[in-house]
N, C-alpha and C positions, 0 to 999 in steps of 0.2 A: 754838868761840871765834870771836868776830867780830874783824875786822882792826883796828878802831879803837874806842876807848871810846865815842865819840859814836854809834856804830851801835846801842848798847844802848838808846838813847832815840829811835830812829826809829819813826815810827808804822807803818811797813811791816814792822817786825820782829815775829816771833811771840813772842820772849822778852818777859816782862813785868817786866823789871828796873826800869824807870822807875816802876812802880806799887808797888815794894817799898822802894826806897831812893833817896835823892837822888844826883845825879851826883857831888857832892863826897864823900858817904859811900861810894859804890861805889869811887871812886878811892882813898880811904884804905884800904878793905878790900883792894883788889888790891895796894896797895903794901906792906901790912904782914902779911898772912896768908901764912905759908909753913910747911911741915911737913917740910922736907928740909934736908940739910946744904949750905949755900951753897958750901963749899969744894970740893964735888964737881960743881958746876954747870959745864957746858960753855959757853964764851963765845959770844956772838952772832956769827954768821958762820962758826963752826967746825962741822965735821961732827958731828952728834949733838946740836946745840943744840935745846933744847926750851923754849918759852915757859912751859910748865906745870911745869917742874922742881920748883918749890917745893911744888906740890900733888900730885905723883904718888903719894906714900904714901896720901893720902886717896882719890884716884881709884882706885888699886888696891884699897884696902879696900872701897870702895863697889861696885866691879865684882864683886869676889869675893862679897860678901854678896848682891848682887842676883842673881847666878847661883844661889846657894843657895835663895833665896826663889822 
């Protein structure tokens, strides 16, 4: 994950996000997509905080499946 949203639209970046979705569309996706219980999220600045908390169930499922394949 890149440190700031604007980095996904850098011409130096290897990620092709800018070719797939507009900046506004990507921002809406990152604000609204989550697959985890927000009540269990660790607050920013606390030990164990993870910016990807909302997506970890999907990431874990993908990692597990990719290992199988």
